[in-house]
N, C-alpha and C positions, 0 to 999 in steps of 0.2 A: 156949551162947549162940548165937545166931542173927548171922548174918550179915546184912549189905545189899550186893545185890552192886549192882554199874552192867556193861550189855552186856560192857562191856571186859575185865572181871572173868572173866566166868560158864565161860571156855574151862576156863583157870588152875584156878580154885575147884569146881566140877562136871563137866564134860565129860574132863578129862584125869584126876581124884583117883580113886585110885585106893580104892574102897569103894561104901560108900553112903551117899549125897547126896539128902535134902529137899530140893525147893525150892517158895515157898509162892509163884503167880505171885497177886499184890491188888493193892487201889489204892485210894488216900488215899478216896477218896467212896463204896468197896463198903461197905454197912450188915454183910453178911454176913463178909467179911472182919476187922471191923472187930470182933467177936465170936468169930471164931478164931483172930486174934492172940493174946491169949494163952493161949489152950490149946496155941498151936502151943511158945511158949516156953517153957510148961513141959513138954511132949514132951520137949521138945528139951534140957532141964533133968537129964530124968532116963535119956534115955540116950545114954551120950557115945559109943556105937560108933559114930554115925554125924554128918555131917557137916548141922547144918539150916542153910538159908537163903533170903532173901525178897525178891523182884524183883519192884518196881511198874510195872503192864503202861506206864499211861500214863510210864516215862522211860526203859522197854524196849521197845517196839514192833517190833524186829525180832525179838527174843527169844518174845516171845508168839505172832508170826508162825509161826517157825521150829518152836516147839514145837505148832501149834496150840488156842491157849487160847483156848477163846472163848467161856467163862465162867468169873466168878472168884467165889472163891476156886476157886483146884484150883494144887493139892499136887500135887507129880509126884515119883517114886521114883528115882533114877537106879542103876544101879551098878555102876563101874566104868565109866564117862560115859553109859551108858546108861539110855534110860528103861523103866521097869519094869511101872510102875503109874500110875497116876490117879486121883486122885480130888478130886471137884469137887464143892461146896458147903462146905455148914454140918455140922459133924458130932460127934457130944459129943468127950471126952474120950478114956473110954476105946476109941471106934469106931477114932477118929486112930492115936492107940498101937498099938492090934491093927495093924492096916495096917502102920505105919511095922516096927512089929517083923517081922513075914511075914518082911519081905526080908533080916536082920541075923541 
């Protein structure tokens, strides 16, 4: 299951999380975000050993700025609260899944 986060939840759910956390920075108006959304949900359902979250950049501009999200969709992989990988733009399911699995 993918959890939608607000700015005040990000630290407790991602930064203070002990393990792998995947964050999809997206926006409602973004075409590629809408395309990758269902793929992201599928991968989240298949990989139970990571936490999958989404952050709407329009609702959380401070987080987008803090993590230098310049283009969306941007998917960031966090390990024990630290960003370890950044994926930008649309990608097919096998590519997204492989990019996440290499950190598990």
